[in-house]
C-alpha positions in Angstrom: 103.1 7.5 -35.6 106.3 8.5 -33.7 104.5 8.6 -30.4 100.9 7.6 -31.2 98.5 9.8 -29.4 96.3 7.0 -28.4 99.1 4.4 -28.2 97.0 2.5 -30.6 98.3 -0.9 -29.4 97.2 -2.9 -26.4 100.2 -2.7 -24.1 99.3 -5.5 -21.7 98.6 -9.2 -22.1 95.1 -10.4 -21.6 94.1 -13.3 -19.3 91.0 -15.4 -19.8 89.3 -13.5 -17.0 90.0 -10.2 -18.7 88.6 -11.4 -22.0 85.3 -12.4 -20.2 85.2 -9.0 -18.5 85.5 -7.1 -21.8 82.8 -7.3 -24.4 83.8 -7.8 -28.0 83.3 -4.2 -29.1 85.4 -2.9 -26.3 88.2 -5.4 -27.1 88.2 -4.4 -30.7 88.4 -0.7 -30.0 90.9 -1.2 -27.1 93.5 -2.5 -29.5 93.9 1.2 -30.5 93.7 3.2 -27.3 95.6 4.3 -24.3 92.4 3.8 -22.4 92.9 0.0 -22.9 96.3 0.2 -21.4 94.9 1.8 -18.3 91.9 -0.5 -18.2 94.0 -3.7 -18.5 96.4 -2.4 -15.9 93.5 -1.9 -13.5 92.2 -5.4 -14.3 95.6 -6.9 -13.8 96.0 -5.0 -10.5 92.4 -5.2 -9.3 93.7 -5.7 -5.8 94.9 -2.2 -4.8 97.6 -3.7 -2.6 99.2 -5.7 -5.5 102.6 -4.5 -6.7 101.4 -3.2 -10.1 98.8 -0.9 -8.7 101.1 1.5 -7.0 102.6 2.8 -10.2 99.4 3.0 -12.1 96.4 3.8 -9.9 95.6 5.5 -6.7 94.6 3.6 -3.6 91.2 5.3 -4.0 90.6 3.8 -7.5 87.0 4.0 -8.5 84.9 1.0 -7.8 83.2 -1.0 -10.5 80.3 0.9 -12.1 81.2 4.3 -10.8 83.2 5.5 -13.8 86.8 5.3 -15.1 89.4 4.7 -12.4 91.5 7.5 -11.0 95.1 7.2 -12.2 98.3 8.7 -11.1 99.2 9.0 -14.8 96.1 11.2 -15.3 97.7 14.1 -13.4 101.4 13.3 -13.3 102.1 13.0 -17.0 100.1 16.2 -18.0 101.9 18.1 -15.2 105.3 16.9 -16.7 104.1 17.9 -20.2 103.1 21.4 -18.9 106.6 21.9 -17.4 108.2 20.8 -20.7 106.0 23.3 -22.6 107.0 26.2 -20.3 110.7 25.5 -20.4 110.7 24.6 -24.1 108.7 27.6 -25.4 110.8 30.1 -23.3 114.1 28.5 -24.2 113.5 28.0 -27.9 112.0 31.4 -28.4 115.1 32.9 -26.7 117.3 31.0 -29.1 115.4 32.3 -32.1 115.5 35.8 -30.7 119.2 36.0 -30.1 120.1 34.5 -33.6 117.8 36.8 -35.5 118.7 40.0 -33.6 122.5 39.6 -33.5 124.3 39.7 -36.8 127.3 37.8 -35.5 125.0 34.9 -34.6 123.8 34.4 -38.1 126.1 31.5 -39.0 125.4 28.2 -40.8 125.3 26.2 -37.6 123.0 28.7 -36.0 120.6 28.5 -38.9 120.3 24.8 -38.3 119.8 25.5 -34.6 117.0 27.9 -35.4 115.4 25.3 -37.6 115.6 22.9 -34.6 114.1 25.5 -32.3 111.2 26.1 -34.8 110.4 22.4 -35.0 110.4 22.2 -31.2 108.1 25.2 -30.8 105.7 23.8 -33.4 105.7 20.4 -31.6 105.2 21.9 -28.2 102.3 24.1 -29.3 100.5 21.8 -31.8 101.1 18.4 -30.2 101.9 18.4 -26.5 98.6 19.9 -25.2 96.4 17.5 -27.1 98.5 14.5 -26.1 98.3 15.6 -22.5 94.5 15.4 -22.5 94.6 11.7 -23.3 95.7 10.9 -19.8 92.9 12.5 -17.8 90.2 12.0 -20.5 89.0 8.6 -21.7 88.0 10.0 -25.1 89.3 12.1 -28.0 87.3 15.4 -27.9 88.9 17.5 -30.6 87.3 16.1 -33.7 88.6 14.2 -36.7 90.4 17.1 -38.4 92.5 17.7 -35.3 93.1 14.0 -34.9 94.7 13.9 -38.3 96.5 17.2 -38.0 98.1 16.7 -34.5 99.4 13.2 -35.4 100.6 14.5 -38.8 102.5 17.4 -37.3 104.0 15.1 -34.7 105.5 13.0 -37.4 106.6 16.0 -39.4 108.4 17.6 -36.5 110.2 14.4 -35.5 111.2 13.8 -39.1 112.5 17.3 -39.5 114.4 17.2 -36.3 116.3 14.0 -37.1 117.1 15.2 -40.7 118.3 18.5 -39.3 120.6 16.8 -36.8 121.9 14.6 -39.6 122.6 17.7 -41.7 124.3 19.4 -38.8 126.6 16.4 -38.3 127.5 16.3 -42.0 128.1 20.0 -41.9 130.5 19.7 -38.9 132.3 16.8 -40.6 132.8 19.0 -43.7 134.1 21.9 -41.6 136.5 19.7 -39.7 137.9 17.7 -42.7 137.8 20.6 -45.3 138.1 23.8 -43.3 139.3 26.0 -46.2 136.8 24.8 -48.7 134.0 25.1 -46.2 134.7 28.9 -45.8 134.0 29.2 -49.5 130.9 27.0 -49.9 129.1 27.2 -46.5 126.8 30.2 -46.4 123.7 31.1 -44.4 121.8 31.1 -47.7 122.8 27.5 -48.3 121.8 26.6 -44.8 118.4 28.2 -45.4 117.9 26.3 -48.6 118.7 23.0 -46.8 116.3 23.8 -44.0 113.5 24.6 -46.5 114.2 21.3 -48.3 114.1 19.4 -45.0 110.7 20.8 -44.2 109.3 20.0 -47.7 110.7 16.4 -47.5 109.3 15.9 -44.0 105.8 17.2 -45.0 105.7 14.8 -47.9 107.1 11.7 -46.1 104.6 12.1 -43.3 101.5 12.1 -45.5 100.6 8.4 -44.7 100.0 9.5 -41.0 97.3 12.0 -42.1 95.7 9.6 -44.5 95.3 6.7 -42.1 94.6 8.6 -38.9 90.9 8.7 -38.0 88.2 8.5 -35.3 86.8 5.2 -34.1 83.9 4.6 -31.8 84.4 2.4 -28.7 83.0 1.7 -25.3 84.6 1.9 -21.8 82.5 3.1 -18.9 80.2 4.5 -21.6 80.6 5.4 -25.3 84.0 6.7 -26.2 85.7 8.1 -29.3 89.3 7.2 -30.1 91.9 8.9 -32.4 93.8 6.0 -33.9 95.6 4.8 -37.1 93.7 2.3 -39.2 95.7 0.8 -42.0 94.2 -1.4 -44.7 96.2 -4.3 -43.4 98.3 -5.3 -40.5 101.2 -5.9 -42.9 101.0 -2.3 -44.1 100.9 -1.0 -40.6 103.9 -3.0 -39.6 105.8 -1.9 -42.7 105.1 1.8 -41.9 106.3 1.3 -38.3 109.5 -0.2 -39.5 109.9 2.6 -42.0 109.4 5.2 -39.3 112.0 3.5 -37.1 114.5 3.5 -39.9 113.9 7.0 -41.2 113.5 8.8 -37.9 116.0 6.9 -35.8 118.3 4.2 -37.2 119.4 5.8 -40.5 120.1 9.2 -38.8 122.0 7.4 -36.1 124.2 5.6 -38.6 124.8 8.8 -40.6 125.7 10.8 -37.5 128.0 8.0 -36.2 129.8 7.8 -39.5 130.3 11.5 -39.6 131.8 11.8 -36.2 133.9 8.7 -36.6 135.4 10.3 -39.7 135.9 13.6 -37.7 137.7 11.8 -34.9 140.0 10.2 -37.4 140.9 13.5 -38.9 140.8 15.6 -35.7 144.5 15.3 -34.9 145.7 16.1 -38.4 146.5 19.7 -39.2 144.3 21.3 -41.8 146.9 23.9 -42.9 150.7 24.2 -42.6 151.5 27.8 -42.0 154.9 29.1 -43.2 154.9 32.0 -40.7 154.7 31.5 -37.0 152.4 34.6 -36.8 149.7 32.6 -38.5 150.0 29.7 -36.0 147.9 31.2 -33.2 144.9 32.2 -35.4 144.9 28.7 -36.9 144.9 27.1 -33.5 142.1 29.4 -32.4 140.0 28.5 -35.4 140.5 24.8 -34.7 139.5 25.4 -31.1 136.3 27.2 -32.1 135.4 24.3 -34.5 136.0 21.8 -31.8 133.9 23.6 -29.3 131.0 23.9 -31.8 131.4 20.3 -32.7 131.1 19.2 -29.1 127.9 21.1 -28.7 126.5 19.4 -31.8 127.6 16.0 -30.4 125.7 16.6 -27.2 122.6 17.7 -29.0 122.6 14.6 -31.2 123.3 12.4 -28.1 120.3 13.9 -26.3 118.1 13.2 -29.3 119.1 9.6 -29.5 118.7 9.1 -25.7 115.3 10.8 -25.6 113.8 9.2 -28.6 115.4 5.7 -28.4 113.2 4.2 -25.7 109.8 5.1 -27.4 111.1 4.0 -30.8 112.1 0.6 -29.4 108.8 0.1 -27.6 106.8 0.9 -30.7 108.9 -1.5 -32.8 108.5 -4.3 -30.2 104.8 -3.8 -30.1 104.6 -3.9 -33.8 105.8 -7.5 -33.6 103.3 -8.6 -30.9 105.3 -8.2 -27.7 102.9 -7.3 -24.8 103.9 -6.9 -21.1 103.1 -4.7 -18.2 106.8 -3.8 -18.0 106.7 -2.6 -21.6 103.6 -0.5 -20.8 105.5 1.3 -18.0 108.6 1.7 -20.2 106.4 3.2 -22.9 104.9 5.8 -20.6 108.5 6.7 -19.5 109.7 6.7 -23.1 106.7 9.0 -24.0 107.8 11.6 -21.5 111.5 11.2 -22.5 110.7 11.9 -26.2 108.7 15.0 -25.4 111.4 16.4 -23.1 113.8 16.5 -25.9 112.1 19.7 -27.2 113.0 21.6 -24.1 116.6 20.5 -23.4 118.4 21.9 -26.5 118.3 25.5 -25.3 119.9 24.4 -22.1 122.7 22.9 -24.1 123.3 26.1 -26.0 123.3 28.1 -22.7 125.9 25.8 -21.0 128.1 24.9 -24.0 127.9 27.8 -26.5 130.0 30.8 -25.4 128.5 33.1 -28.1 125.0 32.0 -27.1 125.7 32.9 -23.5 127.1 36.3 -24.5 124.0 36.9 -26.7 121.7 35.8 -23.9 123.4 38.2 -21.5 123.2 41.1 -24.0 119.5 40.5 -24.7 118.5 40.0 -21.1 121.1 41.5 -18.8 118.9 41.4 -15.7 118.2 37.7 -16.1 121.9 36.8 -16.4 123.1 39.3 -13.8 124.5 36.4 -11.7 126.9 35.6 -14.5 128.3 39.1 -14.7 128.9 39.2 -11.0 131.4 36.4 -11.4 133.5 38.7 -13.6 136.4 40.7 -12.0 137.8 43.8 -13.6 141.6 44.0 -13.5 143.0 47.0 -15.4 141.9 46.7 -19.0 141.5 42.9 -18.8 138.4 40.9 -17.9 138.8 37.7 -16.0 136.0 35.2 -16.3 136.0 31.7 -14.8 139.8 31.9 -14.4 140.4 33.0 -18.0 141.8 36.3 -19.2 140.1 38.0 -22.1 141.1 41.2 -23.7 138.1 42.7 -25.5 140.3 44.5 -27.9 142.6 41.6 -28.7 142.9 39.9 -32.1 141.7 36.7 -30.5 138.2 38.0 -29.9 138.1 39.4 -33.4 139.3 36.2 -35.0 136.7 34.1 -33.2 133.9 36.4 -34.2 135.1 36.6 -37.8 135.3 32.8 -38.0 131.8 32.3 -36.5 130.3 35.0 -38.7 131.9 33.3 -41.7 129.8 30.2 -41.2 131.0 28.1 -38.3 
C-alpha cells in the first residue's frame, strides 16, 4: 500500500479517443495497473515528437499491433533499483556487522540503528527485485502468494521504519532533557524489547494489505495478470489510504517534530551544576557526544521524510481522484526516492558517526586505508582532520564509557 507494486490507480486522464481505443475489460483492469499508466502515456503521446514522449518512451516505440511499447522506464528504473540494492545491502550489512562485533557499539541508539538496517535489508531483498520487474514486464509472473507477501512486507517494513525513527527521536529527547535519569533507565535490553514490539505492531497493522491484495486478469497486447488491491468498496480503500498516510508519515512527522522542538528548547540549559571544576570538562564532553548523536538522528529522520514524502502525497492525491500526466511522472520519481531511503542511512553513519567510522576502519582496514593516510603521527599524539587526540587521555575513555552506557 505504501508504494503499490502495480500502482493500482490510473495515473493519467482519459480522453474520448482513449476510451474508444480501450475495450471495457482493459479499462476495468487498467484502473489497477502500472501498465495502464504506460499505455495511457503512449496514447497521450502517440506522436513520438510530442513533448510527453521524450520522458516516457523511446523514439523507436513499437508500432500498433507489434506488442507493448519499448519504454525508457523499463530499463532505467530497474537499473536504479539494482544500484540501490547493491549499495543498501552492503552498507546495512556492514552496519549490523560492526555493531554486533564490537562491544562498545552495543548502545541503545545503535540497537535502534540495527533495527533500521534490518528493515532496510528485508525491504531490499523481499520487495525491490519484484517491484523492478513490473517496469519491463507487462504482467505479474510470481503468483498470488508472492503478490500478497511482497506487498505485505513492503507495508510492514515501511511501518517499522517510521515507528523506529519515532522511537529514536523520543529516545534522543529523553537523553537530552533527562540525562542522569536516562543513564539509569536506558539499557540495550530495553531497546531490544521496544524493537520487538515495533515489529509485532507493524506485522499486525499491515494485515489488511495481505487480505485485500490479489491477482486480477486483464488484457493489454494480450492476456495479462495484475497484482492489485481490491477492497470491498471505494470508501474502504480511501479510508485505508488515509490511515496509511497518517500512520506511516504524518503522525511520525508530528511526533519527531515535537521531540526535537522540545530538545532545542532545552539544549542551552545545563543538565547538571558541578561543584568542582574538575567535573566540568567531562560534563561538557558528554553534552557534545549527545549533541553529535542527536544531529545524526536528525539527518536520518530528515532523509526519511524527504524520501517518502513525494510518494505519500501522490498516493493521497490519487485516492481523491486527481489524475494528470505530471502526477504520473512525479509518482515514478517518488517511487525511486522512497526506495533509495533504504541505502542512504549507512552513508549517514559513515559521514556523521565518529564511532561508526572507527569501527568500519577496524573491521575493514584495507577499504578505509585512505582515511588512515590522512592521519599524521606527532610524538605520542595523533592528529586527524586538524584535531589532536591522545589515545590514552581521559577524554577518549569518557566518550566510550558514555556511549557504552546507552547513548
